[in-house]
C-alpha positions as CSV (number, residue, x, y, z in Angstrom):
1,M,11.6,85.2,42.8
2,T,14.4,84.9,45.3
3,T,16.5,87.7,46.4
4,E,20.2,87.3,47.1
5,P,21.3,88.4,50.6
6,D,23.2,91.7,50.6
7,P,27.0,90.9,50.8
8,A,27.6,94.1,52.9
9,V,25.1,92.9,55.5
10,E,26.7,89.5,55.6
11,E,30.1,91.0,56.0
12,L,28.9,93.3,58.8
13,V,27.3,90.4,60.7
14,R,30.5,88.4,60.3
15,Q,32.7,91.3,61.6
16,L,30.4,91.8,64.6
17,Y,30.5,88.1,65.4
18,W,34.3,88.0,65.3
19,Q,34.6,91.3,67.2
20,G,32.9,89.5,70.1
21,G,29.4,90.8,69.8
22,A,27.9,87.3,70.2
23,Q,30.0,86.6,73.3
24,Q,29.3,90.0,75.0
25,A,25.6,89.4,74.9
26,G,26.0,86.4,77.2
27,Q,28.8,87.6,79.4
28,G,28.4,87.1,83.1
29,S,28.3,89.6,85.9
30,V,31.8,89.0,87.0
31,E,33.2,89.7,83.5
32,A,31.1,92.8,83.2
33,R,32.4,94.1,86.6
34,D,36.0,93.4,85.6
35,R,35.6,95.2,82.3
36,L,33.9,98.2,84.1
37,L,36.8,98.4,86.6
38,E,39.3,98.3,83.7
39,F,37.4,101.1,82.0
40,A,37.2,103.2,85.2
41,G,41.0,102.8,85.6
42,Q,41.6,103.9,82.1
43,M,39.4,107.0,82.5
44,R,41.4,107.8,85.7
45,V,44.6,107.6,83.8
46,D,43.2,109.6,80.9
47,Q,42.0,112.2,83.3
48,Q,45.6,113.0,84.3
49,M,47.1,113.0,80.8
50,T,47.2,116.0,78.4
51,I,47.0,113.7,75.4
52,P,45.4,110.3,76.2
53,Y,47.3,107.3,74.9
54,G,45.8,106.1,71.6
55,E,43.5,109.0,71.1
56,P,41.8,108.1,67.7
57,T,40.9,111.7,66.8
58,L,44.5,112.7,66.4
59,A,45.3,110.2,63.6
60,S,46.0,111.7,60.2
61,R,48.1,110.7,57.1
62,T,49.9,114.0,56.8
63,R,52.2,115.5,59.4
64,A,50.8,119.0,59.1
65,R,47.3,117.9,59.7
66,R,48.4,115.7,62.7
67,R,50.1,118.8,64.2
68,L,47.0,120.9,63.7
69,K,44.8,118.3,65.3
70,F,47.2,118.0,68.2
71,A,47.2,121.7,68.8
72,I,43.4,121.9,68.6
73,F,43.0,118.9,70.9
74,R,45.5,120.3,73.4
75,F,43.7,123.7,73.4
76,L,40.3,122.1,74.0
77,R,41.6,119.4,76.4
78,P,40.6,121.2,79.7
79,V,37.0,120.9,78.6
80,S,37.1,117.1,78.2
81,W,39.1,116.4,81.4
82,R,35.9,116.8,83.4
83,Y,34.2,114.2,81.2
84,D,37.0,111.7,81.8
85,R,36.4,112.1,85.5
86,L,32.7,111.8,85.2
87,L,33.0,108.7,83.0
88,G,35.3,107.1,85.5
89,D,32.8,107.9,88.3
90,L,30.0,106.4,86.3
91,A,32.0,103.3,85.6
92,D,32.8,102.9,89.3
93,L,29.2,103.2,90.3
94,T,28.2,100.7,87.7
95,A,30.9,98.3,88.9
96,R,29.5,98.6,92.4
97,L,26.1,97.7,91.0
98,A,27.7,94.7,89.2
99,E,29.2,93.6,92.6
100,E,25.8,93.8,94.2
101,L,24.3,91.7,91.3
102,I,27.0,89.1,91.8
103,A,26.2,88.9,95.5
104,A,22.5,88.6,94.7
105,E,23.1,85.9,92.1
106,T,25.2,84.0,94.7
107,E,22.5,84.3,97.3
108,I,19.8,83.2,94.9
109,T,21.9,80.1,93.9
110,R,22.4,79.3,97.6
111,L,18.7,79.6,98.4
112,R,17.7,77.5,95.4
113,E,20.0,74.8,96.5
114,R,18.6,75.0,100.0
115,I,15.0,74.8,98.7
116,E,15.8,71.8,96.5
117,A,17.6,70.0,99.3
118,S,14.7,70.5,101.7
119,A,11.8,69.8,99.2
120,P,10.3,66.4,99.5
121,E,10.8,64.1,96.6
122,A,7.9,64.1,94.2
123,E,6.1,60.8,94.1
124,E,6.4,59.0,90.8
125,P,3.1,58.1,89.2
126,R,2.3,54.3,89.3
């Protein structure tokens, strides 16, 4: 008895692949650092704004509901400003760690090349 794969699972896997899930797993330290720096910059910008650009929680089909969400968000915004700053700080610290990792990777590569260059050639069996 064979079971058919679930079409919903297949669709989810396909969507994750096309959204970049497969590429993100293998991204390098430089790309990770650049993305962290972009994220930290975005958090710094959001920290200064009353309503951050593209805030997904404010979307609604009806105008009245959008206005209500906007009013509630604006009322509660001072609470979340702190978290924008903290997320920005965390992203900055993580970017610094990524820079240290890049430096370590560069040093490891240099040392490996140095070891390979100074290692005597292995004798081939006769």
